[in-house]
N, C-alpha and C positions, 0 to 999 in steps of 0.2 A: 477512608476509614481512619479513625484516630489511633495514634501509636500508643501502645502500652507495652513496656518491657518489664518483665517480671523477674524478681530476685527473691532471695530467701531470708526469712527471719526464723532462726533455729530455736525451737523449744524442745528440750530433750525429751525423746519419746522412748520410753522403755517398752520392752516386749517385742512383738513381731516387727521385722524390717519391711513394713508395707506403708505406702503413702498414696493419698488420692486427694484431688481437688475438683470442685465444681466451679466453673467460672461464670457465676451469675450474680445479680445484684444482691440477692439474699445472703450469699456467702461473704459479702464484702463488708468490712467494718474498718473505717479510718484507713482506707487504702491498703488494707491487708485482707487476703483471702484466707479464711479459716479452712483447715483441712477437713474433708469428709471422713478420712481414715488417717490415723497417725497424728503426730504432734508437730509437724513442721508447717508453719504458715508462710504464705508467699506475700511479700510486700511489693506493691506496685508504685511506680513514680509517675506523677502527673495525673491529669484528669482522665477519668475512665469513661468509656462509651460501650454500651451493650446493644445487641440486637433488640428489635421491638419485643417487648414483653420481659426484657431483663435477662434472657438466657443467651449466653455466648458473648465472649469478650472480643471486641473489634480491635485490630492492631494495624497500624500503617507502616511499621517497619522502620521508624525514624528515631524515636526517643531512646537515648542510651539507657542501659540497664543499671540498676543499683545492685550491688553485690554484697554478699556476706559469706565469708569463708566458713566452711564446715571442717573443723578439726577432726582428726582420727576418723575418717569416713568409714573405716572398717567396722566401727561400732554402730554405724547408722545404716549403711547400705548393705545389700545382700552380698554374701561371700562367694557363693558358687552358683546356685540356681536363681534365676530371676526372669521377670518379664516387664516390659514397658508397653503401655496401652494409652491411646489418645484418640479423641475425635477432633478433627481440625479441618479448616478450609484454608487453602493456599491461594492467595490472590495475585502473587507475584513470584515468578520462577527465578530462582537464583542458583548460582553454582553451589552455595552452601547455605543451609538453614537448619535451625534447631527447633524441635518441639519440646522435648524434655531431655536433659543431659547433665552429666557431672563428669567432665573429662578434661584431659590435657592432650593436645595434638601439636607438639612443638618439636619439630625435627625428629631426633631419635628418642625423645621422651614422650611416650604415648601411654596414657592411663585412663581408666574409667569406662564409661559407656554413654551412648547417645542414641536417641530415636529422632531422626531428622530428615534432611533433604540433601542430596548430592547430585549435581548435574541434572536438576529438574525431576529427580526420581526420589521416592521415599527410600530411606536407608536405615539400617540398624548396625551400630558398631559397638564392639566390646573388646577390651584389652584383657588377655588372660596370661597366666603364668607361662605356659608352654609357647605362646606366640611372642610375648614380650612387647607387643605393640597392638594398636587398634586394628582389628580385622573388620573391614566394611562389607556389609551384605546389602546389595542394592537391587531394587526392583527392576525387572527388564524393560518395563514400559514407562514412559513419562507419566507423571501424575496429571490428573485432570484439574486444571485451574478453575477456581470459583465454585467447587462442589465439595460437599461434605465427604470426608474420608475417614474410615476407621483403620488405624494403623497400629500394628502390634509387632514387637520384637521379643523373641524368647531365647533363653539359653539354659541348658541343663547340665553344664559342666563339660559337655563333649560337643554338642551340636547347637548351632544357632539357626533360627528361622525368622523369616519376615512374612507378615500377613498384611494384605490390604483388602478391606471390605470383605472379611471373612474367608478369603482365599489365600493359601500359601503361595507366595510368589518368588521366594528365594530361600536357599538352604546351603549350609556349610558345615562340614565335619572336620574343619581344620583343627590341629592340635589345640586342646582346651586347657582345663585346670581351673583353679580359682581365679576370680576377677582380681586384677591388681589395680591399686589406687595410689594416687599421690598422697603426700602427707596432709595436704589441704586440697579441698575441691570447692568449686563454685557450682552449686546446684541451681540450674536455670531452667525455667519453663518459658518457651516462646522465643528462644534465640540460640544460635550456634555460638557458644561463648566459652572461652577458656581465658587464661591469663593474658594472652596477647592478641586475641581476635574476638570480634563481636559482630555477628550477622543476624540482626533481628528478623523475625518472621513478619510477613505482611499477610493478614488474613483474619481468621476467627478461631478462637479456642473455646471449646465447650467443656472438656474435662480431660484430665491426665491422671494416670495411675502408675505406680511402681509396685509390682508384686515380688514377693520373696520366693517364688517358685516358678517353674515353667508351666504356664497354663496350657491346657490341651487344645487341639484343633476343634473339637466339638464344642468346648466352652467358648472359644473365640467366635465361632460361627453363631452360637446362641446369643452372645453379647451383641454381635453385629445385627442379627435378624430382629431382635427385640428393640434395641436402641435406635435403629434406623427408622422405625415407624414413629418415633417421638421427637425427631429433630426439628429445631426451630427453623422457620422460613428465612431465606437469605435475601438481602436487598440486592438491587443492581449494583455491580461494582462501581466504586467512586470514579468519576472521570477527572483525572488530574488536569489542572490548568483550566478547568471550567468552574467559574465562580458560583457561589451559593445564590447570587442574585441573577442567575441565568434568566434572561427575559422570557416572557410568555411567548410561545410559538417560535422561539428562536431556533430550536432544533429543526423545525420544519423549514425554516429559512436556509439553514445550513444544508439540509438534504436537497432542497431545490437547486442551490448553487452547485452542489456536486453533480446532480443529474445533468444540469446544463453544461458543466465543464466536461463531463464524460462524453456527452453527445457531440460537443464541438471537437474534442480530441479524436473521436472516431471519424468525424467528417474530414479531418485533415490527414487521415491515413491514406497513403498511396495504394494503387491497385495491386502492387506486389507485396503489400503488408508492411511497408516501411514508413517511417517518419524521417524527414530529411534535414532538420535543423542541425547545424554543426558538422554536417558532412562536407568535405571528405575526411577531415581529421579523425572523426569518430564514426566509422562506417555504420555500425549498428548501435552506437551509443544512444542516440535519441530514441530509436525504436525500443531498445531495452528499457529506458526510463519511462516511455509512454505506456508500454504494455504492463510494466510494474504498477504504474499509477492506476491503470484500468482494473487489474485484478485486486489490488488493495481496496479499490472503491466498490468492489463487490461484483464486477462483471465476471461472468462464468468463464472458466477456462475453455469450455466448449463453444463459446461465442466465436463466430467466423473471424472477427477482427483479431481476437487473441490468438487463434490458431494460425492465421496468416502471419502475424507478427512473429510467432515462435518459429514458423518455417523459415522466415527471413533471417532471424538472428542465429539460427542453428547452422547456417551455411558455413560459419567459421567461428572459432573461439575468439573471445575479446582480445584486442591488441593494445588496449590502453587501460590504465589504472582505474579511471572513472567508470568505464564500461564494465570492468571486472567487478568493481564494488557493487554496482547496481544489479549486475547479473547474478551475483551470489545471493543478494537479498531476494531477488525474483525467484530463484531456484528454491530457496528455503521456504518461501510462501507457497509455491506450487506443491512442495512435498508435504508441508504441514497442514495446508488448508485447501489447496485448489485441485490437485490431481495426484493423490497418493498412489493410484494404480500404476503410474509410471515412475515410481520412486527410484527404481534401479537405474533408469536412463538419466534421470536428473542427478542422481548421486554421482554417477560416472563423470558427467559433465562438470559438476561442482568440484570434484577432486582434480580434474585437469586445470580448471581455472585457478584454484588455490595454489597449485604447483607453479603456475605462471606468476602469480602475485608474489610468491616467495622468491622466485628467480629475479624479479624486478627490483627487489630491495637493494638500495645502494648502501655500500659498506664503507668505502674509502674515497675521499676523506670524510664525507658527510654520511649520515645515516638517514633513513626515511625512504620515500618513494618520489619518483618523478612521473612523467607522462606515459611510459617509463623513460623515454629519452629525455635528455636535458637534465638540469639541476633538480634536486629534490625540492619539494615545497610542502607546506602543511596541508593544503587542500587535497593533494593526491595522497598524502599520508593518511588523512582522515578516511578517504574511500578505501584505501588498503585495510585500515582498521575495521571498517564496516564489513569488508569481505572476510576478514579473519574472524570477526564476531559471528557471522553467518556460518562459517565453517565450524566454529565451536558449537553452535546450537545444533548443527547437523552431525556432531560427534566425529568430524574429520580431524585427525590429529595434526597438530602443527608444532614446530619447535618452540619450547618455552622461552628460549633466549631472544626470539624475535620480538617478544613483547617488552623485554628489558631495553632492547635497542630502540624500539618505537617510542617508549617513554623518554629515554635519554635524548632522542632527536629533538625534543621540544626546546632544549637549550639554545638551539639556533633560530628559534622563531618568536622569542618574546622581546619586548622593548625595554625590559628592566622593571624593577619594582617601583611603583608609582608613589607609594606612601599610604598613610592611613586616612580613610575617609569615613564620614558618618554614613550610616545606612540610609537609603531612601525611605521617606515616610511610608509606613505601612508594609514595608518589605519583610519585616521580621528579622533582619540581620543586625548583628552587633557591628560597631566600628571595626574596620577590617583593613588588612593589607591587600592590595590588588595587583594584578599583573595581566596586561593585555598581550595578545598574540597577533602575529603577522604572517602573511603568505610566505615571504622570505625575509631575511634579515635586513634587506635594504628598503622594505616597504613600511607603511604605517600600520599601527594596531587597528584591528577591525573587529566588529561584532561577529562576522561570519567565521573568522579564524579563531576567535576565542571560543566559540562553540565547537569548532573543530578540535581544539586542544582538550576541551572537556570530554569529547567523544573518545579521543585517543587514550586519555588517561583511564577513563572508566572501562573501555573495552579491554585494556591491558589488565586491569584489576579483575574483571570478570573471567577472562580467558585463562590467565595464568594463576590467579588466586595466590595462595601462599608460596607458590613456586616463583613468584616474581622476585622474591628476595626482600629481606627487611629494608635494606637501604633504598631499593628502587620503589618499593611499595610506599614508603614514607615520602619519597620525592614525587611519586605520582599523585598521592593524595594532596600534597602541598600545592602542586601545580594546578590540580583540579579545583581546589578551594579558591586559590587566588584568581583563576580564570572566571569562576562563578562570581566572585566578588567584583571583578572588573566589569563583567557583563551587567551586574546589578547597578554599579555606579554609573555606567554608560548606557543605561537601558533605553531601548526604543524598539518598537515593533512596526515602525513605519519608515525607517531609513537605515542605511549602513554606508555612509559616505566613503569610507576607505575600502569597502568590499568590492568584489567583482560583480556580483549579481544579488539583488535583494531577495529574490524568490529562493535562490540557493540558500541564503541566510535563514529565511523562515523555515525551510525544511531542516536546516541544521539545528535550529532550536527544537523542533519537534523530535528529531532523532536523539539529541542529547537528553532532553527531558523524558523521552520514552525508554531510555536504558534502565535496566534494573538498578534501583538504589538512587535514581536521580529525580524521582517524581516531585519531591518536595524541596529540592535545592534550587530550582529555577523559580523565578517570580510566580506567585500563585495564579495570576490572571493572564499568563502568557498566551494561552490558547485563545481566550476571549479577545484580547487585543489584536492578535494576528488575524483572527477570523473577521473582526470588524474591518480591518484594512482590506482583506481580500474581497469581502462583499462589496465594498465601495469601488474596488478596482475592476471587478468583473465586467467585461464588455457586453454589448448587446448580442454578439454572436455566441456568448456563453463561455468564451475562453478568457485568457489573461494575456493578450497581445502576441504571444508566440508560443510555440509548442512546449518548450522547456518550462516557461512560466506556468503554463496550464498544468503540466504534470506535477511540478513542485507544489502548486497551490492545492491540487487534489490530495497529494500525499499529506499535506498539512491538515486539510479540513477533515479527512476521513478519521482522524484521531477521535472525533466525537460521533462517528457513525459505525462504519463496518467493523472497526477494531473493537468497539465497545458494546454496541447494541445489536450487531448482526444485520444491520440495514444494508440491503443490496441496492446498488445504483440502478435507476430507471433510465434507459436510453430513450430520450424523447423522440417522438415521431415528427415528421414534416407536417406542418399544419398552417392554415391561414383562415382568417375570419373577416367577414364584412358585417359591420354593426350599424351602418347608416343606410338611408334609403328606405323604400317601402317594404322590402323583404330583407331579412338578415339571414346569413347562412355561414356554414363552415365547411372547409375542405380539408381532408386529412389523408395522408398516404404518399406513396412514391409512384411506382408505375401503375399500381391499381389504387385509385383514390375512392374514398367514401365521401359523399356529399349529403348534407342534411340542413334543413331549415332550423334556425335557432330563435326566430322571432319575427314579428310583424310590427311595423311602425305604429306606435300608440295612437297617433292621429287618425290613421286608417281604421284601426279597431274602434276608436271612439265614435266615428261616423256610423259604423254598422251597429254598434251597441245602442245608439240613440233611436234606432228604428223600433216601432211598436211591435209587440208580439202579433203573430208568430214570425215576423221578419227579423227579429232581434238577432244580432250576431253575424259574423263573417263566416260564410260557408264556402269551403274549398272544393272544386270539382276535380282538379288535377294539378300536379306540379311537374314541370319539365326543367331539366338541367341542360343548359346550352354551353357548348364549347366552341369558342370562336364564332358565335352567333348561330350555330347549328344545333338542333336538339340531339342529345346523345343518350338521355335516360328520361323515363316518364314513370310517374307514380300516380295512380288513380286514388281519389278520396271519396268519402261519403258526404255529398252535399246536403243531406238532410240533417246533419249534425253540425252545430256551430264549431268553429275551430277552437280547440282547447290545447294549444301548445304541442300539437302533433308535429313530428320532425320530418316525416316523409323521406327516409333515408334511401339512397341508391348508390351503386358502385359503377365506375367506369374504368376500363383497363386501356392503357396506352401501349403502343408497340415500341415507341422510341421516346427518349427524353426530349422535352420541348417546353417552351413557355406558352401558356394558353390563357385566353380570356374566359372566365367562368361567369355565367349569369344564371339566375333562377327566374322562371316565368310561372306564375301561379294563375290559373284560371279560376275565377270565383263567381258566385251568383251575383248578378248586378245589384247595385244599391236600390232598394225599394221594391224588389221582387220577392214573391213568396218562395219558401224553401224548395217546394217541389217543381218550381218553374226554372230549372237549371239549364234550360235551353237559352235563356237570356243571361249572358255572362259578360264579364269584363276581365281585363288582365291587369295583374300587378307584376311589375318587372323590377328586379333588383338592380342596384348599381353593378357594373362589371368589375371584376376583381382579377388581377393578374396572378397566375399561379404557376410555379415552376415544377414541372413533372420531371422527376429524376430517379435514378436507381437508388435503392437502399444500399447500405454498405454491404450487406449480405449478397445482394445481386451483383454489385460491382466486383467483389472479390471472386464470386463464382464464375461470372462471365469472362473475367480476365484470365483466370487460371489456365485455360487451354493454350494461351499464347506464350507461356513461360516454359520454354524447352531449351534444347541444346542450341547454343549460339556459336557457330564456327569462328566468328570474328574474335571471340575471347580465347580461342585455343591456339592462336598463332600470332606472331608479331604483325602489327598493322601500322600504317601511317595515315593520319587524319588531317583533312584540310577543310576549311569553311570559307564561305564568301565574306563572313564577318562574325564577330563574337561580341556579345554584350558583356560588360564587366561582371565577373563572378559566375558566368555561365558559359565556360569554354567548351570547345569541341571534345575534350577528354571525357566529359560526362556521358558521352554517347555509349561508351563501352565499360562503365563502372559497375554494371549489374545492379543499379539502384534506380528505381523509377521515381523517387522523390527528388531527384536531381535531373538537370536537363541542359542541353545546348540551346542557346537563344541568340538569334542574330540581332544586330542593331536595328532600331526602329525605322531607319531610312532605307533599309535593304528590302526593296519591293519584292524581289524573287530570289530569296536566299537559297543557297545550296550547300551541301556537305559532300565530301568525297572520301571514300575509304579505299586505300590501296593495300592489298594483301601481299605478304612476302611470298607465299606459295599459292599459285593458282589452285582453286578448289572448286569441285563440282557442287552446286547447290540447287535446291528445288524451289524454295520459297524465300521471300523476304518478309519479315515481320516489322512493321512500323508502329512505334508507340509514341504518340504525341506527348508534348511537354505537360499538358494538363493531365494530371494523374490522380487527383483526389476530388471529391465532391465540393470541397471548399474552394477550389481553384477555378471552377468553370466560368465564373463571371469575369475572370482576369485574362482569358485567352480567346482568340478568334479561331475557331476550328479550321484546319487546313482542308481545302476542297480538292483542287487539281494538282497533281504532281507529275514530274517526268523523271523516270529512272533511266540512267544511261549505264550500260554494262560494257566494260572493257573499251570505253570510248567510242563504241560503234552501235550497239544494239539499244534501241529505245523502247521503253514501256510507258505508256500514258495511262493514268488511272485517276478516277474520282473517288475520293474517300467519303465515308458517311459523315454527316454533320455531328454525330455522336462521337466526339473526339476522345472521350475518356476510355473507350475500349480499343485495344490495338487492332490493326488491320493486317491480314495475311494475304500476300499476293503471290500467285504462281508465276515464276520467271520464264519458263519455257525456253531456256537457253541450254543447248547441248554442250557447249564448250565450257571449260573451267573458268571460273570468275577470278580475275586478278584486280579489277577496279570496279567500284560501285559508286555512282554519283546520283544523289537524290536532290531534285530541285523543286521548291514550292512555287507553283505558278499562280495560284489564287486562293483566296480565303472565302469562307461561306458568308461572312458578314462584312463585305467590302474589302478594300485592300489595305486597311490599317488594322492595328491591333496586334497583340503579341502572338507569335507562333514559335514553334521549336519542336525538337525531338528529345524524348527521354532516353530512348534506346532504339537502335537499329540492329536487327539480328538476321543472320543468314542461317537457314536450316538445311541440313543435308537431304 
């Protein structure tokens, strides 16, 4: 939406102190809105844009206001009784915003009145004799973004009231008296503006009024009821970062990429609900990031993958700054969009996490955040800022001075002022001074860290507002501007050579550009350029090479879907299709598959079509679906009717995951025979197609859940031994309570073993063995374990054959009466020969 900031051209208005304006094309003359009541015209700066039909002024919250002082406001504005009324749409929620106001809010000097926005809620503020300052009256509920709202504030010399959509939502009987004004005021419509602040509104203005009396509730309700029936239609909110030349069908391409990415990320989820990249340093870090990407992409909180992930990450609070930052964003999303019924549980967890984040802040000698251990760095500080921003949006109170220290910490992360550079062609920037930022002082400037600096500065401005202090606010805005300029001068959405991770950088751009007030400060086509890169890099599996890349890619791409249009991700099903040979067919599903024909070879059809009537056309007698050469399903047809693209669907259910050969056999009336002579037939047989029958993620999580119980081995000290260890897959992973990690022997270890010695002999009933293959995406990389030997206390042996379905754990009864002090598990054979990867994700002893 195009920015328009309105200010005042004063034409002396004798008589009643009442003003009104209609913001439509008809009221506009030479960038000035004529009043519908009174004699004060509003002068706008810049080009103006209206809703379709010319009703309603569109604003994007960027263009600065032109101002005109109103001298002796006591002669223009109401002295005691008054009301402010407006119709408005708010498209961006800010800490402060103005609809109509004439006020000063500068420390101890507070004068005038305001109808506006405070902390995402409509508010009405008025300064009176007995108060001596502005008394803010705020709606209890957040405003509804992107919708028309009728907002009214009234004052009768004693009481003030706030109305939203015809209903009273707030009331105050604080000491009143006459309204007090400054010697001069700036009357502004469409911005929270006094002599030292300016926070333009983003949205749409239809009309605004200032009454010189307190209008009554009945009249307010009548205004709302009548005018709400005549409101102009609103367009879809503008998608920042998406160019006007958005290619045809490009949104569909983006949506498909998201669906494939979501499907792949779910396939990589382990049976215990976890994702394992970056473990053990961040036990629940990858899982928190992955589930956040899923719910932001529109996957329901009720989906089994989301529920399993939440169970996993709720086992403990975050222990690292990155995890805490993502966890806070996840909790905010669950509260605001995903699962409001559990708000109290989520809020209690969010308060605990933010307390940890505040404890992790480093004070001496450096400021900022580390992992939290080790030196502080700008990357961790950025994720602490994102945690604090989420806390602010959830109305969790945090100390104001933490934001001052957070901004001042940037002094240790920039490489120095680089000088003046011309703006890049088409960027819209003037020549500027730039400043790049770095991870720590001894590193090089990078794009990812410059976006981190932008985020830190803007979060501090949002969360602390005027309490940031004049000096720190100026410093924050200076650093933010210079970081934006550096990013513009060093722009790329395809590389970040000095950064740690390019996908991390892409999401950093999305986060910085998505913060309130930043939409138009980053390159206009940032989203389009990033999306183009991600579409090129997406692999055939649907992901982006690893789990964190896939999560960051999804969080970037959903900018244009779920966040803007409400589009929900579609989790793609397992499917395969054969499109060559005499018969074409498709198979879809997991343990229960649906099979159907999709076509017949055109050459075959042509031969039958060439037959004279009434022999013309191919006539099907029956269709059979063969699994590994054996008929498993049969569908009878009507041979008296020529085939006309009938699909002959059928279903087959499998008991166990396996790879099978699927064929279709169609019995048809023989060539040259009459239709009713279907005893003379011939067969058409498809090419065989290999199809992998596997559990759905829902089935995998459900079937695995009974095996996650109490593990005695994690409740006492143990000593672990192994015949060998592959690099990065040590024996310690056996008892880390994470199934996305595992112990793996070296490839030459033909019959590998592990041994667990307990410090205290313990009576146990069962052993639960969970193989290393823990997710559907891993099954091709492992050879299922077949035969094992368990030795207890060095004496008692148990031989067992495991099922070839390695992804589900195995529970074995031990039948040992004596307490167990030592448990040795040896792999004797594999299902598919004696080579291939084997290992254990966890071994558990149950009481």
